[in-house]
VOKE-690267 format. One record per atom (N, C-alpha, C): residue number from 1; chain; x, y, z; residue in one letter; atom name. Coordinates in Angstrom, 1 decimal. Each point is the difference from the previous one (the first is absolute). Example, Ala and Ser with C-alpha at 12.3 -4.5 7.8 and 13.67 -1.06 7.14 Angstrom:
R  num  chaine    east   north      up  residu  atome
R    1       A    13.2    -5.7     7.8       a      N
R    1       A    -0.9     1.2     0.0       a     CA
R    1       A     0.9     1.2     0.0       a      C
R    2       A    -0.4     1.1    -0.7       s      N
R    2       A     0.9     1.1     0.0       s     CA
R    2       A    -0.8     1.1     0.8       s      C
// end
This chain:
R  num  chaine    east   north      up  residu  atome
R    1       A    79.8   106.2   146.5       m      N
R    1       A    -1.1    -0.2    -0.9       m     CA
R    1       A     0.4    -0.1    -1.4       m      C
R    2       A     1.1     0.7    -0.4       d      N
R    2       A     0.4    -0.1    -1.4       d     CA
R    2       A     0.6    -1.4    -0.3       d      C
R    3       A     0.6    -0.6     1.0       i      N
R    3       A     0.6    -1.3    -0.3       i     CA
R    3       A    -1.1    -1.0    -0.1       i      C
R    4       A    -1.1     0.1     0.7       i      N
R    4       A    -1.1    -0.9    -0.1       i     CA
R    4       A    -0.6     0.1    -1.4       i      C
R    5       A    -0.3     1.2    -0.5       f      N
R    5       A    -0.6     0.1    -1.4       f     CA
R    5       A     1.0    -0.4    -1.0       f      C
R    6       A     1.3     0.2     0.2       e      N
R    6       A     1.0    -0.4    -1.0       e     CA
R    6       A     0.0    -1.5    -0.1       e      C
R    7       A    -0.1    -0.7     1.2       s      N
R    7       A     0.1    -1.4     0.0       s     CA
R    7       A    -1.3    -0.6    -0.6       s      C
R    8       A    -1.1     0.6     0.2       i      N
R    8       A    -1.3    -0.5    -0.6       i     CA
R    8       A     0.1     0.2    -1.6       i      C
R    9       A     0.6     1.1    -0.4       m      N
R    9       A     0.2     0.2    -1.4       m     CA
R    9       A     0.9    -1.1    -0.6       m      C
R   10       A     1.1    -0.2     0.7       l      N
R   10       A     1.0    -1.0    -0.5       l     CA
R   10       A    -0.6    -1.4     0.0       l      C
R   11       A    -0.8    -0.3     1.0       a      N
R   11       A    -0.7    -1.4     0.0       a     CA
R   11       A    -0.9    -0.1    -1.1       a      C
R   12       A    -0.8     1.0    -0.4       c      N
R   12       A    -0.9     0.0    -1.1       c     CA
R   12       A     0.8    -0.1    -1.3       c      C
R   13       A     1.1     0.7    -0.2       l      N
R   13       A     0.8    -0.1    -1.2       l     CA
R   13       A     0.6    -1.4    -0.1       l      C
R   14       A     0.5    -0.6     1.1       c      N
R   14       A     0.5    -1.3    -0.1       c     CA
R   14       A    -1.1    -1.0    -0.3       c      C
R   15       A    -1.2     0.2     0.5       a      N
R   15       A    -1.1    -0.9    -0.4       a     CA
R   15       A    -0.3     0.1    -1.5       a      C
R   16       A     0.1     1.2    -0.6       a      N
R   16       A    -0.2     0.2    -1.4       a     CA
R   16       A     1.1    -0.7    -0.8       a      C
R   17       A     1.2     0.0     0.5       m      N
R   17       A     1.1    -0.7    -0.7       m     CA
R   17       A    -0.2    -1.5     0.0       m      C
R   18       A    -0.6    -0.5     1.1       v      N
R   18       A    -0.3    -1.5     0.1       v     CA
R   18       A    -1.1    -0.3    -1.0       v      C
R   19       A    -1.0     0.9    -0.2       v      N
R   19       A    -1.1    -0.3    -0.9       v     CA
R   19       A     0.6     0.1    -1.4       v      C
R   20       A     0.8     1.0    -0.3       m      N
R   20       A     0.6     0.1    -1.4       m     CA
R   20       A     0.9    -1.3    -0.3       m      C
R   21       A     0.7    -0.4     1.0       m      N
R   21       A     0.8    -1.2    -0.2       m     CA
R   21       A    -0.8    -1.2    -0.3       m      C
R   22       A    -1.1    -0.2     0.7       c      N
R   22       A    -0.9    -1.1    -0.3       c     CA
R   22       A    -0.7     0.1    -1.4       c      C
R   23       A    -0.3     1.2    -0.4       r      N
R   23       A    -0.6     0.2    -1.3       r     CA
R   23       A     1.0    -0.2    -1.1       r      C
R   24       A     1.3     0.4     0.2       f      N
R   24       A     1.0    -0.3    -0.9       f     CA
R   24       A     0.3    -1.5    -0.1       f      C
R   25       A    -0.1    -0.7     1.1       a      N
R   25       A     0.2    -1.5     0.0       a     CA
R   25       A    -1.1    -0.7    -0.7       a      C
R   26       A    -1.2     0.5     0.1       n      N
R   26       A    -1.1    -0.6    -0.7       n     CA
R   26       A    -0.2     0.5    -1.4       n      C
R   27       A     0.7     1.0    -0.4       e      N
R   27       A    -0.1     0.6    -1.4       e     CA
R   27       A    -1.4     0.5    -0.3       e      C
R   28       A    -0.6     0.7     0.9       r      N
R   28       A    -1.3     0.5    -0.2       r     CA
R   28       A     0.0     1.5    -0.4       r      C
R   29       A     1.1     0.5    -0.4       l      N
R   29       A     0.0     1.4    -0.3       l     CA
R   29       A    -0.1     0.2    -1.5       l      C
R   30       A    -0.8     1.0    -0.4       a      N
R   30       A    -0.1     0.3    -1.4       a     CA
R   30       A     1.1     1.0    -0.5       a      C
R   31       A     0.4     0.9     0.9       h      N
R   31       A     1.0     1.0    -0.3       h     CA
R   31       A     1.3    -0.3     0.8       h      C
R   32       A     0.7    -0.9    -0.5       m      N
R   32       A     1.2    -0.5     0.8       m     CA
R   32       A     1.1     1.1     0.1       m      C
R   33       A     0.2     0.7    -1.1       k      N
R   33       A     1.1     1.0     0.1       k     CA
R   33       A    -0.4     1.2     0.9       k      C
R   34       A    -1.2     0.4     0.0       l      N
R   34       A    -0.5     1.1     0.9       l     CA
R   34       A     0.1    -0.5     1.4       l      C
R   35       A    -0.4    -1.2     0.3       n      N
R   35       A     0.0    -0.4     1.4       n     CA
R   35       A     1.5    -0.3     0.5       n      C
R   36       A     0.8    -0.4    -0.9       r      N
R   36       A     1.4    -0.2     0.3       r     CA
R   36       A     0.7     1.4     0.3       r      C
R   37       A    -0.4     1.0    -0.8       s      N
R   37       A     0.6     1.3     0.3       s     CA
R   37       A    -0.5     0.6     1.3       s      C
R   38       A    -1.3    -0.3     0.4       i      N
R   38       A    -0.5     0.4     1.3       i     CA
R   38       A     0.7    -0.7     1.1       i      C
R   39       A     0.3    -1.2    -0.1       v      N
R   39       A     0.7    -0.8     1.0       v     CA
R   39       A     1.4     0.5     0.2       v      C
R   40       A     0.7     0.3    -1.2       i      N
R   40       A     1.4     0.5     0.1       i     CA
R   40       A     0.0     1.4     0.7       i      C
R   41       A    -1.0     0.8    -0.4       t      N
R   41       A    -0.1     1.4     0.7       t     CA
R   41       A    -0.2    -0.1     1.5       t      C
R   42       A    -0.9    -0.9     0.4       m      N
R   42       A    -0.2    -0.2     1.4       m     CA
R   42       A     1.2    -0.6     0.7       m      C
R   43       A     0.8    -0.9    -0.7       g      N
R   43       A     1.2    -0.5     0.6       g     CA
R   43       A     1.1     1.1     0.2       g      C
R   44       A     0.1     0.9    -1.0       v      N
R   44       A     0.9     1.1     0.1       v     CA
R   44       A    -0.4     0.9     1.2       v      C
R   45       A    -1.3     0.2     0.2       g      N
R   45       A    -0.5     0.8     1.1       g     CA
R   45       A     0.3    -0.7     1.4       g      C
R   46       A    -0.1    -1.3     0.0       f      N
R   46       A     0.4    -0.7     1.2       f     CA
R   46       A     1.5     0.1     0.3       f      C
R   47       A     0.8    -0.1    -1.0       v      N
R   47       A     1.5     0.2     0.2       v     CA
R   47       A     0.3     1.4     0.5       v      C
R   48       A    -0.6     1.0    -0.7       i      N
R   48       A     0.3     1.4     0.4       i     CA
R   48       A    -0.5     0.2     1.5       i      C
R   49       A    -1.1    -0.6     0.3       g      N
R   49       A    -0.5     0.1     1.4       g     CA
R   49       A     0.9    -0.7     1.0       g      C
R   50       A     0.6    -1.1    -0.4       a      N
R   50       A     0.9    -0.7     0.9       a     CA
R   50       A     1.3     0.8     0.2       a      C
R   51       A     0.5     0.6    -1.1       v      N
R   51       A     1.2     0.8     0.1       v     CA
R   51       A    -0.2     1.2     0.9       v      C
R   52       A    -1.2     0.6    -0.2       s      N
R   52       A    -0.3     1.2     0.8       s     CA
R   52       A    -0.1    -0.4     1.5       s      C
R   53       A    -0.5    -1.2     0.3       k      N
R   53       A    -0.1    -0.4     1.4       k     CA
R   53       A     1.4    -0.4     0.5       k      C
R   54       A     0.8    -0.6    -0.8       a      N
R   54       A     1.4    -0.4     0.4       a     CA
R   54       A     0.8     1.3     0.3       a      C
R   55       A    -0.2     1.0    -0.8       i      N
R   55       A     0.8     1.3     0.2       i     CA
R   55       A    -0.4     0.7     1.3       i      C
R   56       A    -1.2    -0.1     0.4       s      N
R   56       A    -0.5     0.7     1.2       s     CA
R   56       A     0.8    -0.6     1.2       s      C
R   57       A     0.2     0.9     1.0       a      N
R   57       A     0.8    -0.4     1.2       a     CA
R   57       A    -0.6    -1.2     0.7       a      C
R   58       A    -1.2     0.1     0.6       p      N
R   58       A    -0.5    -1.2     0.6       p     CA
R   58       A    -0.8    -0.8    -1.0       p      C
R   59       A     0.5    -1.2    -0.4       v      N
R   59       A    -0.7    -0.8    -1.0       v     CA
R   59       A    -1.3    -0.6     0.6       v      C
R   60       A    -1.1     0.4    -0.5       k      N
R   60       A    -1.3    -0.5     0.5       k     CA
R   60       A    -0.3    -1.4    -0.5       k      C
R   61       A    -0.9    -0.7     0.6       w      N
R   61       A    -0.4    -1.3    -0.4       w     CA
R   61       A    -0.7    -0.1    -1.3       w      C
R   62       A    -0.5     1.2    -0.5       t      N
R   62       A    -0.6     0.0    -1.3       t     CA
R   62       A     1.0    -0.3    -1.1       t      C
R   63       A     1.2     0.1     0.3       f      N
R   63       A     1.1    -0.3    -1.0       f     CA
R   63       A    -0.2    -1.5    -0.5       f      C
R   64       A    -0.4    -0.9     0.9       v      N
R   64       A    -0.2    -1.4    -0.3       v     CA
R   64       A    -1.1    -0.1    -1.0       v      C
R   65       A    -1.1     0.8     0.1       l      N
R   65       A    -1.1    -0.1    -0.9       l     CA
R   65       A     0.4     0.5    -1.4       l      C
R   66       A     0.9     1.0     0.0       y      N
R   66       A     0.5     0.4    -1.3       y     CA
R   66       A     0.8    -1.1    -0.7       y      C
R   67       A     0.9    -0.6     0.8       i      N
R   67       A     0.8    -1.1    -0.6       i     CA
R   67       A    -0.9    -1.2    -0.5       i      C
R   68       A    -1.0    -0.3     0.8       i      N
R   68       A    -0.9    -1.1    -0.4       i     CA
R   68       A    -0.7     0.4    -1.3       i      C
R   69       A    -0.5     1.2    -0.1       g      N
R   69       A    -0.7     0.5    -1.2       g     CA
R   69       A     0.9     0.0    -1.2       g      C
R   70       A     1.3     0.4     0.2       a      N
R   70       A     0.9    -0.1    -1.1       a     CA
R   70       A     0.3    -1.4    -0.5       a      C
R   71       A     0.1    -0.9     1.0       y      N
R   71       A     0.2    -1.4    -0.4       y     CA
R   71       A    -1.2    -0.6    -0.7       y      C
R   72       A    -1.2     0.4     0.4       l      N
R   72       A    -1.3    -0.5    -0.6       l     CA
R   72       A    -0.1     0.6    -1.4       l      C
R   73       A     0.4     1.2    -0.2       a      N
R   73       A     0.0     0.6    -1.3       a     CA
R   73       A     1.0    -0.7    -1.0       a      C
R   74       A     1.1    -0.3     0.5       y      N
R   74       A     1.0    -0.7    -0.8       y     CA
R   74       A    -0.5    -1.4    -0.4       y      C
R   75       A    -0.6    -0.7     0.9       t      N
R   75       A    -0.6    -1.3    -0.3       t     CA
R   75       A    -1.1     0.1    -1.0       t      C
R   76       A    -0.8     1.1     0.2       a      N
R   76       A    -1.1     0.2    -1.0       a     CA
R   76       A     0.5     0.3    -1.4       a      C
R   77       A     1.1     0.7    -0.1       v      N
R   77       A     0.6     0.3    -1.3       v     CA
R   77       A     0.5    -1.3    -0.6       v      C
R   78       A     0.6    -0.9     0.8       l      N
R   78       A     0.4    -1.2    -0.5       l     CA
R   78       A    -1.1    -0.9    -0.5       l      C
R   79       A    -1.1     0.0     0.7       f      N
R   79       A    -1.2    -0.7    -0.4       f     CA
R   79       A    -0.7     0.6    -1.3       f      C
R   80       A     0.4     1.2    -0.3       s      N
R   80       A    -0.7     0.6    -1.2       s     CA
R   80       A     0.7    -0.4    -1.3       s      C
R   81       A     1.0    -0.8     0.1       f      N
R   81       A     0.7    -0.5    -1.2       f     CA
R   81       A    -0.3    -1.5     0.0       f      C
R   82       A    -1.2    -0.5    -0.4       p      N
R   82       A    -0.3    -1.4     0.1       p     CA
R   82       A     0.6    -0.9    -1.1       p      C
R   83       A     0.5     0.6    -1.1       n      N
R   83       A     0.5    -0.8    -1.1       n     CA
R   83       A     1.4    -0.4     0.2       n      C
R   84       A     0.7     0.6     1.0       i      N
R   84       A     1.5    -0.3     0.1       i     CA
R   84       A     0.2    -1.4     0.5       i      C
R   85       A    -0.7    -0.5     1.0       g      N
R   85       A     0.1    -1.3     0.5       g     CA
R   85       A    -0.5    -1.1    -1.0       g      C
R   86       A    -1.0     0.4    -0.7       r      N
R   86       A    -0.6    -1.0    -1.0       r     CA
R   86       A     0.9    -0.3    -1.2       r      C
R   87       A     0.8     1.0    -0.4       e      N
R   87       A     0.8    -0.2    -1.1       e     CA
R   87       A     1.1    -1.0     0.3       e      C
R   88       A     0.5     0.0     1.2       v      N
R   88       A     1.0    -0.9     0.4       v     CA
R   88       A    -0.5    -1.4     0.1       v      C
R   89       A    -1.2    -0.1     0.6       s      N
R   89       A    -0.6    -1.4     0.2       s     CA
R   89       A    -0.4    -0.6    -1.3       s      C
R   90       A    -0.4     0.8    -1.0       e      N
R   90       A    -0.5    -0.5    -1.3       e     CA
R   90       A     1.2    -0.5    -0.8       e      C
R   91       A     1.2     0.6     0.2       n      N
R   91       A     1.2    -0.4    -0.8       n     CA
R   91       A     0.6    -1.3     0.5       n      C
R   92       A    -0.3    -0.4     1.2       e      N
R   92       A     0.6    -1.2     0.6       e     CA
R   92       A    -0.7    -1.3    -0.5       e      C
// end
C-alpha cells in the first residue's frame, strides 16, 4: 500500500513539474526567482529520493518516477532562464 501512495505522490509531483515547465516556457510567472527556487528544491528532493531508492537492497519501480521527476525539474530550471537563448539569437 505504501508503494501505491508513493507512486501517486510522485505522479502528482511530476505533473506539477510539467505545469511549471509550461509556465516557464510561456513566461507567465510574476515571481520568477521564487518559482525557480521552488523547482530547484523539488529537483533536489527528487534526486535525494532516487538516491535513497538506489541504496535500498531491492530497487523498486518507483525509482523510475524519481528519475523522471529529477529530469523534469532540470528541464524546468532550464526553461526558467528565457533570456539566455535570446541573447545569442539577437547577436547573430
